PLY file of the C-alpha trace (Angstrom):
ply
format ascii 1.0
element vertex 389
property float x
property float y
property float z
element edge 388
property int vertex1
property int vertex2
end_header
7.80 26.99 23.92
7.88 27.21 20.14
5.54 24.81 18.37
6.49 22.05 15.95
6.00 22.03 12.22
2.47 23.23 11.49
1.81 20.73 8.69
2.79 17.58 10.56
1.53 18.79 13.94
-1.94 19.01 12.45
-2.11 15.24 12.06
-2.99 13.13 15.06
-2.19 9.50 15.82
-2.82 7.29 12.80
-6.11 5.40 12.69
-4.13 2.14 12.62
-2.41 2.91 15.90
-5.60 4.22 17.49
-7.64 1.13 16.59
-4.82 -1.23 17.54
-4.63 0.38 20.99
-8.40 0.07 21.37
-8.25 -3.57 20.28
-5.57 -4.26 22.87
-7.54 -2.55 25.60
-10.63 -4.69 24.90
-8.89 -7.96 23.98
-10.39 -7.68 20.51
-9.33 -9.59 17.41
-7.43 -7.02 15.39
-8.49 -7.14 11.73
-7.67 -3.47 11.37
-3.94 -3.06 10.76
-2.70 -4.77 7.61
-0.03 -7.33 8.40
0.14 -11.15 8.31
0.32 -13.04 11.58
2.67 -15.80 10.43
6.48 -15.89 10.34
6.85 -15.19 6.64
8.97 -17.12 4.14
11.17 -19.42 6.26
14.00 -19.80 3.74
14.22 -16.02 3.37
14.49 -15.74 7.16
17.35 -18.26 7.18
19.27 -16.30 4.54
18.88 -13.12 6.61
20.09 -14.91 9.75
23.18 -16.27 8.02
23.98 -12.90 6.47
23.68 -11.26 9.88
26.08 -13.71 11.54
28.51 -14.23 8.68
28.26 -11.09 6.56
29.27 -7.45 6.81
27.15 -5.42 9.22
28.68 -2.01 8.50
27.15 0.62 6.23
26.14 -0.89 2.89
26.26 1.25 -0.27
23.76 4.13 -0.15
21.98 2.90 -3.28
21.72 -0.63 -1.87
23.63 -3.89 -2.17
24.45 -4.70 -5.79
22.94 -8.17 -5.31
19.55 -6.72 -4.38
19.57 -4.05 -7.07
20.40 -6.75 -9.63
17.59 -8.91 -8.25
15.09 -6.03 -8.54
16.11 -5.50 -12.17
15.82 -9.23 -12.92
12.41 -9.33 -11.22
11.18 -6.46 -13.43
12.34 -8.30 -16.56
10.90 -11.63 -15.43
7.43 -10.47 -14.48
6.87 -7.38 -16.63
9.32 -7.50 -19.53
11.03 -4.31 -18.33
14.69 -3.82 -19.14
16.26 -2.09 -16.13
19.85 -0.95 -15.62
20.47 -2.04 -12.04
23.37 0.36 -11.55
21.59 3.52 -12.73
17.89 2.78 -12.28
17.41 0.90 -8.97
17.70 2.16 -5.39
17.01 0.32 -2.12
15.13 2.12 0.67
14.12 1.45 4.26
10.62 0.38 3.34
8.15 1.60 0.75
7.10 4.55 2.92
10.67 5.86 2.88
10.72 5.27 -0.88
7.57 7.38 -1.19
9.02 10.11 0.99
12.25 10.17 -1.01
10.31 10.37 -4.29
8.04 13.15 -3.09
10.71 15.21 -1.32
13.09 14.69 -4.21
10.66 15.73 -6.95
8.19 18.27 -5.54
8.87 22.00 -5.54
6.68 24.33 -3.41
3.51 25.08 -5.34
3.59 21.94 -7.49
0.25 20.16 -7.77
-0.03 16.42 -7.13
-2.96 14.29 -8.31
-4.17 11.67 -5.82
-6.97 9.11 -5.74
-9.35 8.78 -2.80
-9.49 6.59 -0.78
-5.73 6.76 -0.28
-3.00 5.50 1.99
-2.59 7.90 4.87
1.09 8.84 4.46
0.77 10.46 1.03
-0.86 13.77 1.84
1.25 14.76 4.90
4.46 14.18 2.95
3.19 16.08 -0.09
2.10 19.06 2.00
5.35 19.08 3.98
7.24 19.17 0.67
5.18 22.20 -0.35
2.96 20.36 -2.84
-0.76 20.98 -3.37
-2.95 17.85 -3.45
-5.66 17.53 -6.10
-8.06 14.70 -5.39
-9.93 12.33 -7.71
-12.70 10.35 -6.04
-12.98 6.66 -6.91
-16.62 5.59 -6.94
-17.70 2.57 -4.85
-18.70 -0.20 -5.01
-16.37 -0.87 -7.96
-14.06 2.07 -7.18
-14.29 3.26 -10.77
-12.58 6.31 -12.26
-14.65 9.09 -13.82
-12.68 10.17 -16.93
-13.99 13.75 -16.71
-13.04 14.09 -13.04
-9.63 12.61 -13.80
-9.02 15.12 -16.59
-10.19 18.03 -14.41
-7.62 17.18 -11.71
-4.69 17.90 -14.02
-3.47 21.39 -14.85
-0.33 23.15 -16.16
0.89 23.14 -12.53
0.65 19.35 -12.12
4.06 17.90 -11.27
3.13 14.31 -10.64
0.41 11.78 -9.87
0.58 9.18 -7.08
-0.92 5.83 -8.06
-1.44 2.98 -5.57
-2.08 -0.20 -7.55
-3.29 -2.58 -6.18
-5.05 -0.05 -3.99
-5.10 0.00 -0.21
-7.72 0.33 1.27
-10.21 -0.34 -1.54
-8.64 -3.63 -2.75
-8.90 -2.35 -6.32
-6.70 -3.52 -9.19
-6.63 -0.92 -11.93
-7.92 -2.10 -15.30
-5.96 -1.72 -18.54
-8.43 0.94 -19.71
-8.05 2.95 -16.50
-4.26 2.78 -16.68
-4.38 4.00 -20.28
-6.62 6.93 -19.30
-4.17 7.89 -16.57
-1.12 7.51 -18.81
-2.75 9.73 -21.42
-3.21 12.52 -18.87
0.36 12.18 -17.56
1.77 12.41 -21.08
-0.54 15.23 -22.14
0.48 17.34 -19.13
4.17 16.42 -19.31
4.26 15.24 -15.69
5.45 12.22 -13.69
3.92 9.20 -11.94
4.99 7.80 -8.57
3.57 4.27 -8.43
3.14 2.53 -5.08
2.97 -1.13 -6.17
3.74 -2.91 -2.91
0.86 -5.38 -3.40
1.99 -6.29 -6.93
1.99 -10.04 -6.24
-1.25 -10.03 -4.22
-3.87 -10.00 -6.99
-6.75 -12.46 -7.24
-9.20 -14.25 -9.54
-6.73 -14.69 -12.38
-5.86 -11.01 -12.64
-2.39 -9.85 -13.60
-0.70 -6.78 -12.19
0.29 -4.30 -14.90
2.78 -1.58 -13.87
2.00 1.85 -15.27
5.67 1.96 -16.28
5.04 -0.67 -18.97
2.56 1.47 -20.92
3.71 3.31 -24.05
5.33 6.63 -23.22
5.57 5.94 -19.47
8.99 4.28 -19.06
10.80 7.59 -18.60
8.02 9.25 -16.58
7.37 6.62 -13.91
8.96 5.77 -10.57
7.94 2.27 -9.48
8.02 1.31 -5.79
8.08 -2.28 -4.50
8.21 -3.80 -1.03
9.72 -6.96 0.38
7.39 -6.62 3.36
4.31 -7.49 1.31
5.99 -9.89 -1.13
7.50 -12.08 1.60
5.01 -11.42 4.45
7.74 -9.68 6.47
6.29 -6.23 7.07
8.65 -5.49 9.96
11.72 -5.66 7.76
11.05 -2.36 5.99
12.91 -3.07 2.76
11.68 -1.23 -0.32
13.04 -0.40 -3.73
12.54 2.28 -6.37
12.95 1.72 -10.10
13.14 4.77 -12.39
15.01 6.30 -15.29
18.40 7.74 -14.21
17.34 11.39 -14.44
14.33 10.69 -12.20
16.17 8.50 -9.72
18.99 11.02 -9.17
16.98 13.63 -7.18
15.21 10.84 -5.29
18.59 9.41 -4.28
19.57 12.86 -2.97
16.54 12.82 -0.68
17.20 9.21 0.36
20.76 9.99 1.46
19.41 12.51 3.99
16.51 10.34 5.19
17.88 6.90 6.02
20.99 6.62 3.79
21.03 2.82 3.97
19.07 -0.31 4.90
20.27 -3.32 6.98
22.57 -5.35 4.71
21.51 -8.79 5.95
17.88 -8.02 5.09
18.91 -6.79 1.67
20.78 -10.04 1.03
17.74 -12.08 2.01
15.38 -10.07 -0.18
17.76 -10.52 -3.14
17.49 -14.27 -2.57
13.72 -14.07 -2.21
13.08 -12.17 -5.44
14.69 -15.06 -7.34
12.32 -17.66 -5.87
10.47 -19.79 -8.40
7.07 -18.95 -9.86
5.36 -21.42 -7.53
6.14 -19.23 -4.52
4.49 -16.14 -5.98
1.48 -18.10 -7.26
0.91 -19.85 -3.94
1.22 -16.56 -2.06
-1.64 -15.04 -4.05
-3.71 -18.24 -3.93
-3.40 -18.54 -0.14
-4.50 -14.95 0.38
-7.34 -15.33 -2.13
-8.64 -18.26 -0.07
-8.46 -16.16 3.08
-10.31 -13.34 1.31
-13.08 -15.76 0.37
-13.22 -17.18 3.88
-13.61 -13.81 5.59
-15.89 -12.34 2.92
-18.29 -15.27 3.23
-18.24 -14.91 7.01
-18.96 -11.19 6.87
-21.89 -11.76 4.54
-23.26 -14.49 6.84
-22.97 -12.03 9.75
-25.04 -9.47 7.84
-22.32 -7.28 6.36
-22.33 -7.13 2.53
-18.85 -6.85 1.02
-17.47 -4.90 -1.92
-15.25 -6.52 -4.58
-11.74 -7.34 -3.34
-9.40 -7.77 -6.31
-6.09 -7.70 -4.44
-4.16 -6.61 -1.29
-4.86 -7.84 2.27
-8.28 -6.22 2.60
-12.00 -6.53 2.11
-14.42 -3.62 2.56
-17.87 -4.12 4.07
-20.97 -1.93 3.82
-22.60 -1.19 7.18
-25.62 0.65 5.73
-28.10 -2.05 6.67
-26.19 -3.59 9.56
-28.42 -4.85 12.35
-28.09 -2.61 15.38
-26.60 0.36 13.50
-27.54 3.40 15.56
-29.12 6.53 14.16
-26.42 9.02 13.18
-23.62 6.49 13.76
-20.82 6.82 11.19
-18.14 4.31 10.24
-15.65 5.54 12.87
-18.19 5.31 15.71
-19.31 1.92 14.45
-15.73 0.59 14.36
-15.09 1.75 17.92
-18.29 0.08 19.12
-17.51 -3.07 17.17
-14.11 -3.23 18.87
-15.49 -2.64 22.36
-18.69 -4.69 22.19
-18.08 -7.36 19.54
-14.37 -7.82 20.16
-13.38 -7.33 16.51
-11.41 -4.31 15.27
-11.80 -2.87 11.77
-10.81 0.43 10.16
-13.29 3.12 9.03
-12.74 3.81 5.34
-13.42 7.52 5.95
-9.93 7.64 7.53
-8.50 7.26 4.03
-10.09 10.46 2.74
-9.09 14.10 3.00
-12.47 15.36 1.78
-15.92 14.05 0.86
-15.54 10.76 2.73
-18.28 8.11 2.70
-19.33 7.08 6.20
-20.83 3.64 5.57
-17.77 1.51 4.73
-15.31 -0.34 6.99
-12.15 -2.28 6.11
-11.14 -5.71 7.42
-7.73 -7.37 6.99
-7.82 -11.07 6.05
-4.08 -11.90 6.08
-4.50 -13.82 9.33
-4.63 -17.46 10.39
-7.88 -19.20 9.46
-8.71 -19.83 13.10
-8.43 -16.10 13.83
-10.70 -15.24 10.90
-13.24 -17.85 12.01
-13.20 -16.55 15.59
-13.77 -13.01 14.36
-16.73 -14.12 12.25
-18.23 -15.98 15.20
-17.95 -12.87 17.38
-19.57 -10.74 14.67
-22.43 -13.21 14.26
-23.07 -13.12 17.99
-22.92 -9.32 17.99
-25.39 -9.02 15.10
-27.66 -11.75 16.45
-27.01 -14.12 13.57
0 1
1 2
2 3
3 4
4 5
5 6
6 7
7 8
8 9
9 10
10 11
11 12
12 13
13 14
14 15
15 16
16 17
17 18
18 19
19 20
20 21
21 22
22 23
23 24
24 25
25 26
26 27
27 28
28 29
29 30
30 31
31 32
32 33
33 34
34 35
35 36
36 37
37 38
38 39
39 40
40 41
41 42
42 43
43 44
44 45
45 46
46 47
47 48
48 49
49 50
50 51
51 52
52 53
53 54
54 55
55 56
56 57
57 58
58 59
59 60
60 61
61 62
62 63
63 64
64 65
65 66
66 67
67 68
68 69
69 70
70 71
71 72
72 73
73 74
74 75
75 76
76 77
77 78
78 79
79 80
80 81
81 82
82 83
83 84
84 85
85 86
86 87
87 88
88 89
89 90
90 91
91 92
92 93
93 94
94 95
95 96
96 97
97 98
98 99
99 100
100 101
101 102
102 103
103 104
104 105
105 106
106 107
107 108
108 109
109 110
110 111
111 112
112 113
113 114
114 115
115 116
116 117
117 118
118 119
119 120
120 121
121 122
122 123
123 124
124 125
125 126
126 127
127 128
128 129
129 130
130 131
131 132
132 133
133 134
134 135
135 136
136 137
137 138
138 139
139 140
140 141
141 142
142 143
143 144
144 145
145 146
146 147
147 148
148 149
149 150
150 151
151 152
152 153
153 154
154 155
155 156
156 157
157 158
158 159
159 160
160 161
161 162
162 163
163 164
164 165
165 166
166 167
167 168
168 169
169 170
170 171
171 172
172 173
173 174
174 175
175 176
176 177
177 178
178 179
179 180
180 181
181 182
182 183
183 184
184 185
185 186
186 187
187 188
188 189
189 190
190 191
191 192
192 193
193 194
194 195
195 196
196 197
197 198
198 199
199 200
200 201
201 202
202 203
203 204
204 205
205 206
206 207
207 208
208 209
209 210
210 211
211 212
212 213
213 214
214 215
215 216
216 217
217 218
218 219
219 220
220 221
221 222
222 223
223 224
224 225
225 226
226 227
227 228
228 229
229 230
230 231
231 232
232 233
233 234
234 235
235 236
236 237
237 238
238 239
239 240
240 241
241 242
242 243
243 244
244 245
245 246
246 247
247 248
248 249
249 250
250 251
251 252
252 253
253 254
254 255
255 256
256 257
257 258
258 259
259 260
260 261
261 262
262 263
263 264
264 265
265 266
266 267
267 268
268 269
269 270
270 271
271 272
272 273
273 274
274 275
275 276
276 277
277 278
278 279
279 280
280 281
281 282
282 283
283 284
284 285
285 286
286 287
287 288
288 289
289 290
290 291
291 292
292 293
293 294
294 295
295 296
296 297
297 298
298 299
299 300
300 301
301 302
302 303
303 304
304 305
305 306
306 307
307 308
308 309
309 310
310 311
311 312
312 313
313 314
314 315
315 316
316 317
317 318
318 319
319 320
320 321
321 322
322 323
323 324
324 325
325 326
326 327
327 328
328 329
329 330
330 331
331 332
332 333
333 334
334 335
335 336
336 337
337 338
338 339
339 340
340 341
341 342
342 343
343 344
344 345
345 346
346 347
347 348
348 349
349 350
350 351
351 352
352 353
353 354
354 355
355 356
356 357
357 358
358 359
359 360
360 361
361 362
362 363
363 364
364 365
365 366
366 367
367 368
368 369
369 370
370 371
371 372
372 373
373 374
374 375
375 376
376 377
377 378
378 379
379 380
380 381
381 382
382 383
383 384
384 385
385 386
386 387
387 388
């Protein structure tokens, strides 16, 4: 039998699936995979249900329903002061991962170099390599996940086609500072390249911070493709509705890729997301505030169990340092520790080393806090018992 594609065949089951299976096998509380455990925004659900029963369920336009594309443009103006032409600069996709794939397949030529920041979301590198791109990695330095300006500059070359920026950053829960964004924009402009910005956690930032899209910086409007996600904004990760905003000449090749990937996205979900993006400011503020409270709840519990935590500025996640954890075995890395924690403590986490392609730290693990308070409290109790606290 002939083998499958060599690039994709080289990747095994994702760490999220592997840890979720292990959690299920041991009846563990799953704080590994990043999704909320509530129903999401109830009024948005009702709009989707009505659109399903009363609306058109045939193919919607390839670029997305006009109502949703208009809503994405209005959202960009409302929150970021961006003027967006909904007809020429917005496209709807079947989730942010499809948006990423369409951007990368649509823009990368074999041999192009792509700058990435480690730790990174696990879908980026396989797609880039399958498209023929060459990843160039910049390591963010814990505990603050800071950017070394010299290392950043060294990652760019005359062959750089684009940079992929995840902000806020999964898994490190980092929100990029204005200075860091300016450093990055300077390199993009100096090397005449592009930026694909994964901003799915744009409304999940904490402690009074404000999300700043790279697209809003001087010189970046025509170089940036901005990706958003209804799944994170409305706590409906199973819907898989994403959207790309970019200048017309950038969006055109991405749309070509999109038409051969998924072509369209369920119209009733699009209608509901269009409604949701117009919700009042209170919704978006309460969403961030509720998750910030959950972050504080779990972080305090982890510390009381003997696991120091790193700063969590946004997203669904908090990272803990297992260096001095009671009962840590000699030679045990983060992956081994997470497997043992799942089996013996009944709490599943994700090893941060899974988000690296090279030079991974082995002393950090990621927990998801977008769960019911009772679930978080139960997980902390199990961890305290496991660590003898």
